[in-house]
N, C-alpha and C positions, 0 to 999 in steps of 0.2 A: 504493500500499500504507499502512497505518498500523501504529503500535505496539502491541502489546498489552500493556499496563500500564505501556507507555513503560520496558520493559526491552531491554537489549542480551544477546543469549544465544548462546555458541556452546558447546552441549554434545558435545562429541565433534567436533565441529566446531560517526517524522513531526505629513475636513477636513482642512487640511493641518496642521501642527506646532499643537500645542494651542493652538487659535483664538485669538488675540489682534487684539482690533479694533484697527482704525488710525482714531484719531484725533488731533486737534489739541492741543497743549499749550503753555502759555506757555513761554518759553524759559528755564526754569527747570533747574537741573542736580541731578535728584533723586539721592538716592542708589539703587543698585541693588535693595536689599532693600525701599526703599517702593514702586519701581515693581511690583515683585512680588507683593506684599500688595495694591496696587491692583489688580493683574489677577486676583486671587484665587488668586494661588500662594504657598507659603511656601518660603521658603530650602531648606528640606529636598528638598521634593517638585522644585524645580528643579534641585537638585544632582543628585537621581538621573536627572532627564533627561539631562542633561548626561553622566552617566556610561553612561547608555544608548548614546547616539550614538557614544560612545569605544569601548565594548565591541564593538558591531555593526560599526562601521568596520574594527576590529582582526580580528573573525572574518570579515569578506568577504575582508579581505586574505588571510589564514590557509588560508581554503578556498576560494577562486577563486569567491567570489559576486558576480557581475555586479550584480544589483540585489536590494535585501530593502526590506521595509515592515515597520514595527512600530506598534503599538498596544497602550497601556495603559488599561484601563476600571476605575474604580472605582463601584461603586453604580450603575450606568448613565451616568456620567459621563466623556467620555474626557479622561483626564490627560496622555496622550502620544500623539502622532500623526505619524510621518515615514517619508520614504522617501529609499531611498539608492541611487546609483549609475546603472547603464545596463538600461533595460529591451530594449533590442535593440542588441546590439554591430554588427550590419551599418549598421543606419540610424543608430546613434550617438544614440538617444533616451533621454533620460533618464526615469527611474522617477519618478512620482508617486504622491501618496496616493489617485488616481483611476485607477491602471493595474492593467489585470485579469491577476492570476497564476493558474496552474494551482494549484487547491487539491488536486487528487487525490481522495485518500481522506476529508479534509476534508468531501468531500460528505456521506459517512455521517450528520454531525450534524444536516443540514438534513433527509434521510430520516428520521432519529427522532424529528424535532418533528414533522412530519407525521405519522407512526404514532401518537403519544402525541395528539395533537390529535384523531385520529379515536376513539382511547379515550375521550378526553375527551366525545367527544360520543354513546359509547354504542354506535357502529356496529361496534367490534371488541372483543376482550378479549385481553389478553396471555398469557393461561393457557389459551385455548382451542387445541384441537388444529388445525394446518393444513387438516386435512381439511374445516374448516365451511367454507373459503373456495377451496379449490383442489379441483377435480373429480378423481377418479380415482386420488388416491393410493396407491401402493403400500403392502403392509400393514408393511414396515418403516416406514414415515412415521409409523406410527400416533400414536407417543410424541412427535413433533415438535410444539411448540407454536410460536406466534408471538414468544414470549419468545425461545425456543431459537434464531430465524434472527436475531432483533436483537441477541442475546449471542454471535453464533458458536457455539454449542453445539450445533447441531441433528445432528451425526454424517454431514453431507454431506460429500463427499470433496473436498478442496481440490485445484485446477487453475487452469492459466492459462485466460483467457477464449479464446472460438471466434470468430475475426473474420468468420467465415462465416456465424455463427448470424443466422438472418433477424429475429429479435424476440424479445421476453418470453415468448409463448406456446410459440415453437418451444423456447426454452430451458428452462424448466420440462417441457416432454415427454421433453426429453433428460434432464433431470437423474433423472427418473423410472427411467430403465433403467439407471442406476448405483448399483452396492451402495454401502450405507454405508461409510463408513471407522471409525464408532464409534458407539455406542448414544448417541440422545439424551440430553444433559446428562452425560456422560462426561467430556468435555473441550473447551476449546475451540481450533478450528481454522479461523485467520484465511485468507481467499482463496478460500473454497465459493462454492457458488450462493445461500448466504442471502439475499443484498441480491437477486437475481433472483427470488426467489419472495416475497420483501417487496413487489418492484413489483408483482406480479402481483395481491397480496392488495391495496395500497393502490388500485391501479386499479380493482379489480372492486369494494370497497367504496364508495370515492369517486364512480365513473363517470368518472373524469376520467383523461386520460393523464398520465404522471408530469410531464413538463416542463411543463404546464399547470397542475399541481395545484402544483408548487412557486412558481410565478410568481403563480397566484391567491391560495396561502394566506400566503406568506412574502415573495418578493422585491417584488411590487408595492406591497402594503399597505405595506411598510417603506420604500419608496423606494431600494430597491438596483438602480439602473441601470447599475449597472457589472458584474452579475451575470447569468452566461447560460451554456449549453454552446454548443461551436462546431460539433457534429454532425459532426465529421471522419469519414472512412471513406476506405476504400480501394475502387479498382474491383475486378471481378471477376478480374481478372489480376493484383491487388495491386501494380500499376504505378503508377498514379496515385492521389494523396491529396488530397481535396478536403473544405474546411470552410468553414462559414460565416464572415463577418467579425466579429471580435471587436475593436470601438473599442478603443486603448488596450491591446491585448493584450501581454503579457511574453513573451518567446520564453523557452524553456527549455533550460538547456546543460549538459553534463556536461564535467568537466576530464579530458584524454585526454593525460595523463603532462607535456605541456608547451603544451598549447593548448587553446583550448575548443572544444566541439562541439555544435552544434544537437543537440536531442535531441526528438523525439515518442515518447510513448507514446497510441496510438489505442485511445481505449475503446470498444469494440464499444456500440452503442445500447441492447442490452437490459442493459448494466451501470451505465447513467447513475446510478442512485440508489446505487452504491457508490462511484462516483468520475467523475472529469472535469470537474466545474464549474469557471469560471473566475469570480474575485471580486477584488475591490479592498481594500484595507486598509480605507478609509474604509466600504465595505459590511459588510465581517466587524463592525466596531463597531457598526453597526445591528443585526445580527442578536444579537451577544453582550447588546448593552444590552439588548433587549428581553426577553431570556432572564432577567435580572436583576430583572425585573418581571413583570407579569400579561399583557404584551401579545401575545404568542405562546400560553403555557400558564401555567394556574395554578399556586399552589403544591402543590397535591397532586400535578398533572401532572409539576411539576418534578421532585419527590421520586422519582415512579415513574421519571421519564427517568434519574436518577443513582444508583438502587439497583442495586448488584452484584447479579446472581442467583448463589446457588450452585450449583458444579457436584452431581452426585450424592453425592459423598463428603463434601459440606459445605465443601469447600474453595474459595473465590472463585474466577471465572472469568477475571479480570480485564477484563470488560466488563459495562455496565449495558445499557440499551438504545440501542445503536448507539454508543456513547461508552466510550472507554476509562476507568476508574476506579481509584484508586491512592492512594497516599501521596507528599507531596514536602514536607519540611523538616517533619514532624510533623502536616501538615495533608491532608484530603481533598482529592483534587485529581481534576478530570474533565476531558476533553478530547477530542481527536482529533489526529493527525499524516496527512500524506499526501505521500506520493512519493519516498522517505520522509518528506523534510524541506521539501518545496517550499511546505506549509504546517503551522503548528504551533500549537495551539490549548490553552492552558491556563485553567481556572478552578477557585477556591478558593471554594466555596459559602459558608462560614462568613464570609470578609472581604469578598464578593463583589469580589473581584479577578481579573481576567483579562488575559491577555497574549496576544495573536496576532503571530505572524511569518511573514511570507511571502516568499520567494528564489524565484530562478529557477536553483538549481544541485542537479542532481540527486543527486551523489554528494555526500551530507552526512547526517547521522544528526539526528533530530531532538531537539538541544540547546538552541537558541537561545532558546526561551521561558522556558527555565528558566532560562538564562543573565540575561535580562532580570527574570524574576521575583525573583531572588535581591536585586535592588535594592529591592525593595520590600516582602519578607516578613521578619520578624526570625527570628534565627537558631534552631533548633531545639530543644525542651527535651532533648533526650537526648543533646545536643552532648559534654558530658564525663562521661556515664557511664562507668564503670571497664573494664568489661567482664568476662573470666574469666581466671583465672592461665592463662599461657603456657606450657607444658610444653616448648616447642620455641621458644625465643625466636629460635635461629639460621634456622629457616625462616622465621619472619614477616620477620627481615632481608632475607633472600632474594627474600620476596615484594616487600617493598616496593621494592627495586630492579627488579622485573620489571615492576611495575605503572607505576614512573617511565616506564620504557623503553618501555612500551605506548603512553604519552601522546605520546612523540616517534616512534611508530611504528617503532622499533629494537629490539623484544624479541628475544633471542637463541633461536634455535629448539632449542637445547640445553636450555633450562629446561621444555621441553614433551615430550610424548609422544604416541604415535597421532595421530589425525587433526589434533589442534591442530599439533603437530610439522610435518606433512607440509603445512598449510595456515597457516603462520606469517605468510607475504607477506599472505595474505588477513585473519589475524586483526590483524596491524599495520594495515593498511590501514582497518578498520572502527573499531578501538580509537580511532585517534589522532585524527580529527576530533572527537570527543565527548569525549576528554579531555585534549587539546591546550590547550583554550582556558580549562581549569580552573587556578587556582594550584599552586604545586607541593606534592605531597604530602608533608604535613608529619607524620603519623603513623599508624599503625594500631592497631585496637583489636580484640581476638579477643572474639568474640560468643557462636560455639558451636562445637562441635566434635565429629566422632563418638569413641568409645571407643580405635578404633586410629589416630586423630589423621588420617585419609585425607580427611575431609572437614572442611573449614573454613571459617567465615563470617566475614568481618573488615568491620568499618566502616572504611574510608578516609575521613580528613577532610584536604580540600585547602585549603591556607591556614587561616585562622581558624574557617570555618564553613560550608563546602559539603562535602557527605558523600556517599557512595555506598556500597552493600553489595556485598563480592565474595564469592560461594559458590565455593571452589577445591576441586577432588577430586584427590587425588595419588595416583600408584602407589606400590608397596613401596620404590620406592628414591626418593621425594620429588620426582618429575617431577611437573608439572601435566599432567592427563589431560582436563578438563573446566573453563570458565570462564562463568561466570556473573555479569552485574554488574548491579544494579538499583538504581533511587532508592529514597530512603526519606523 
C-alpha cells in the first residue's frame, strides 16, 4: 500500500556510502576539512550525512527495524548512500547498498513512468476514455479516463486482490461486473483495480508484457541489476509458496509484541504494476537520478507526471499520474511510499532534491524520508506565522498534552469519543511510530476553526522547525471525535 498525499487519517476511526576513491597520499596529517574539500564535500554536507546516520540508527532501534538503506540525490548526483543493519536475521546477513528490498507500492512510480513514455510517443492519451483501449467496457465506465486510473479517481471499488485470479485479462473481466463505488473523478480511492486496468492498457499499446516492458524501458537501460519481481505464488491449495530467487533479497519482518516475525505479502501476478518489485538503494538512485534529467522522460512529460489532477469539485485528489503529490516544509513534494513504509521516496522538483529510504519492517509509517529530508531542507517560511486568536486556550492546552501523549503511544481514551475512544489502542499504535521520532512538541498555533469551535486546525511545531497540521473535531463536551494529521 502507499500513502495518499502522505497523510495519516483516522476519521472516526510509505554505490556504497558517498563514493570516496581509495588513493595513496603522502604521510601528511591533513585537517579533516581539507580532506572533505578535496573529495568534493563541504563540511556542512558531511555534517548532514553524519546526522542522517545517527537519526536512522536511532529510528531503527526505536521501531525494531532490522535493516534500512538511504540515498540522498541532488541534481542527479548521489550525495548520501548507506545501508544499515541486518538483511536476514536467520542467516545474519548484513544489508548492503545492493541488497534488494521489497518496495511494495513504490512500484507504481515505475508504472507511471512507463505510461508517460507511451504518452510521449503518441501511443495513448491521459484524457482519453479507457474504452479506447479496453474492449467491452460497461456503460458505467463511459466517463473513466486513463488519467482517472493513474490518479486513483476512477470510481472503481477498492478491495483486496484475488490470489486465485489467473491473469490480467481475467481480472479486467471481473472488474467489469462490479458496480462503481463512486462517479469517475468524484474522489480518490486507493487500492482498487486501477493499476490492473493500466496494465492491460500498457500491454495492449506497447505489445509487450508488463515485466518485459519494465526491463526493456527502465531497468536494463539504467543498469538496475538488483531490481526484479520474485514471481511469488501459492499453489492451488494455498499450502506451498514458491518464488524465484532474488539475489541479495532482504527478508521482510513485522514486530510482534516482543519479537520479530518474518512477513510475506504475495502479490498476485496481475497486480505487479501496482506493487511487488524488489530493488536496491543503489538501483533506486539510478531511477531517481534519471528522472532529474531527460534520460527517461523529457521536461514536458515530467511536468505532466507530477501535475495533480483535480477532482470534479475542483479540490486536489492527492495524486498526479501514479505519484503522490503534496506539500512539505512549504515545498511541492512528489513521491510514493509502499508497504506502508518498506519504501519511501520523496522528491522536491524545484530543488532537484530526492530522498529514498528502504526498510524491512512492515509495522512502520512512511516518515523516515521526511526525517532525512529535514537535514537538507531549510525551515518553511510559514514557521512563525501567528495564527488566529484562540477563544478557548484551555482546550488548546489540553490538546497539546494529548498530542504529546500520542507521540509516546500513551494517549488516554478519556480524551476521545466514539470510534476513536473504542480504538484508542490502535490510534496509539498508529501515531507513535511517526510522532515518536520528532523533537518534543514546542507549541500549537490555531490556524482555523468553525464558528461553534467544534472543528479546529492547529499547526503543531516540534522542536524548532518541524511542523504538522492537526485537524480535530470535538463533540459538545469537548471530546475528540475525529483526528487527521497532515504534513505541510
